Every structure is written in C-alpha cells, then in structure tokens.
C-alpha positions in Angstrom: -0.1 -0.1 0.0 2.9 2.4 1.0 4.5 1.7 -2.5 1.4 2.4 -4.3 0.5 5.6 -2.5 4.2 6.7 -3.1 4.0 6.6 -7.0 0.3 7.8 -7.1 0.2 11.0 -9.2 -3.2 11.5 -10.6 -6.0 9.0 -9.2 -6.5 6.8 -6.3 -9.4 4.2 -6.4 -10.1 2.0 -3.3 -12.5 -0.9 -2.8 -12.5 -2.6 0.5 -14.5 -4.1 3.3 -13.9 -1.2 5.7 -10.4 0.1 5.1 -9.2 -1.3 8.5 -6.5 -3.4 7.0 -5.2 -0.5 4.8 -4.5 1.7 7.9 -5.2 4.9 5.9 -5.5 6.7 9.2 -1.7 6.6 9.7 0.3 9.9 9.2 2.3 8.6 6.3 -0.6 7.4 4.3 -2.7 10.4 5.0 0.3 12.4 3.9 0.7 10.5 0.7 -2.9 10.8 -0.1 -3.1 14.5 0.5 -0.1 15.0 -1.6 -1.9 13.5 -4.6 -5.1 15.6 -3.8 -3.1 18.8 -3.7 -1.4 18.0 -7.0 -4.3 17.1 -9.0 -7.7 18.4 -10.3 -11.1 16.6 -10.8 -12.2 13.5 -8.9 -8.7 12.2 -7.6 -9.7 10.0 -4.7 -12.6 7.6 -5.0 -13.4 5.1 -2.2 -16.1 2.4 -2.2 -16.5 0.3 1.0 -18.9 -2.5 2.1 -19.1 -1.2 5.6 -18.6 2.4 6.5 -19.1 2.2 10.2 -15.3 2.0 11.1 -14.7 5.2 9.0 -17.5 6.9 10.6 -16.8 6.0 14.2 -13.0 5.5 14.4 -11.3 7.5 11.7 -11.6 11.1 12.4 -8.5 12.3 10.7 -9.5 10.4 7.4 -13.1 11.8 7.6 -11.6 15.3 7.9 -9.5 14.7 4.8 -12.7 13.5 3.0 -14.4 16.7 4.1 -11.6 19.2 3.4 -11.2 17.7 -0.1 -14.8 17.0 -0.9 -14.4 18.5 -4.2 -11.6 16.0 -5.1 -12.6 13.1 -3.1 -15.8 10.8 -3.1 -16.4 8.0 -0.7 -19.4 5.6 -0.5 -20.8 2.7 1.2 -21.8 0.1 -1.5 -25.4 -1.2 -1.3 -26.4 -4.3 0.4 -26.8 -6.3 -2.9 -22.9 -6.1 -3.2 -22.2 -7.4 0.4 -21.3 -10.8 -1.0 -18.3 -9.6 -2.8 -14.9 -10.5 -1.0 -12.3 -8.9 -2.9 -10.4 -5.6 -2.3 -8.4 -3.4 -4.6 -6.3 -0.4 -4.8 -5.9 1.2 -8.1 -3.6 4.1 -8.9 -3.3 6.3 -12.1 -4.8 3.4 -14.2 -1.3 1.7 -14.3 -0.8 0.3 -10.9 -2.8 -1.8 -8.5 -2.9 -4.1 -5.4 -5.8 -6.8 -5.8 -6.6 -8.9 -2.8 -8.7 -11.8 -4.2 -10.4 -12.6 -1.0 -10.6 -10.6 2.4 -9.9 -13.7 4.4 -7.0 -14.9 2.4 -3.4 -13.3 2.1 -3.2 -14.2 -1.7 -2.9 -10.9 -3.7 -1.5 -9.5 -6.8 0.7 -6.3 -7.1 0.7 -4.6 -10.5 3.3 -1.9 -11.2 3.2 -0.1 -14.5 0.8 -2.7 -16.0 -1.9 -0.5 -17.8 -3.4 -3.5 -19.8 -3.5 -5.7 -16.8 -5.0 -3.0 -14.5 -7.8 -2.0 -17.0 -10.2 -4.9 -16.0 -9.8 -4.2 -12.3 -10.6 -0.4 -13.1 -13.7 -1.4 -15.2 -14.8 -3.6 -12.2 -14.2 -0.7 -9.7 -16.2 1.5 -11.9 -19.1 -1.0 -12.0 -19.0 -1.2 -8.1 -18.8 2.5 -7.7 -21.8 3.1 -10.1 -24.1 0.7 -8.1 -24.6 3.9 -6.1 -24.5 3.6 -2.3 -24.7 6.0 0.7 -22.1 8.8 0.5 -19.7 8.9 3.4 -19.1 12.3 5.0 -18.5 13.9 8.3 -21.0 16.4 8.4 -24.2 15.9 10.5 -27.4 17.3 9.2 -30.0 18.7 11.7 -30.8 21.7 13.7 
C-alpha cells in the first residue's frame, strides 16, 4: 500500500471491506493521499467500502481529509446487494494496483506499471462505484 501511494500522481481508487487493513489513518498514508489531492484536479480519490461504520466511528482524521477535499474525493458505502463480494483493490493512475482476491486470504497481486492488466480491475471498480451507495461524509445534518 505504501509503495502504491508513493507512486500515485493523479488518481487513487479503493474498494475494500472497511479500510481497516489498509490503515489509511496513519500519518504517512494520509500524507501520501493529501500530496496527490493537492497536486491534481478533478475527482482524485474514489473510495467504495462495504461497511462504512469503522470510518464513521474511528477515523476522524480520514473523515476530515474527505471533508476538506470533498471537491476532489468521493467515498461511498456500497449497497447491500454487493455485500457478498469478497475482494479488495487499490488502483493508482490506471497503471498500478494491489488486488486482494479474498478478504480472508493473504493471496494478492501487485501490478506496477501494468496498464493493460490493470484495466479490467478499473472497469470492475467503476461498476462497483456506479452501483450507487450511501455517501460517506463527516457532516451531520440537523438543527
């Protein structure tokens, strides 16, 4: 994950159960994501998670990053019909990726500078993301 975030320049797409294993709340990883957000334009950070409770309850610094860069970042909880999916992925710049085939297995695939091999995973991420789930944000609506 650190290697991918270090080489990221334009876009980061993450699909995961709840981001717990990625430890995006760490200072180094938050800094790497912020560097990409500051250097880019358009939708830079896209996150889809199956369970957003951990982000909402235990990751205030990550939620602050999402709020501060809301114009560049989008995070959503996927709808329940996708709850059966067991894989995870981090895709960077359409050229690099880390694919974990099953959340309970250590087996994974690291792609560095492999745009052709990364393309099907990016298409899969786009399909998951378009399934439209609840947006994750740190603002509370009310009086």
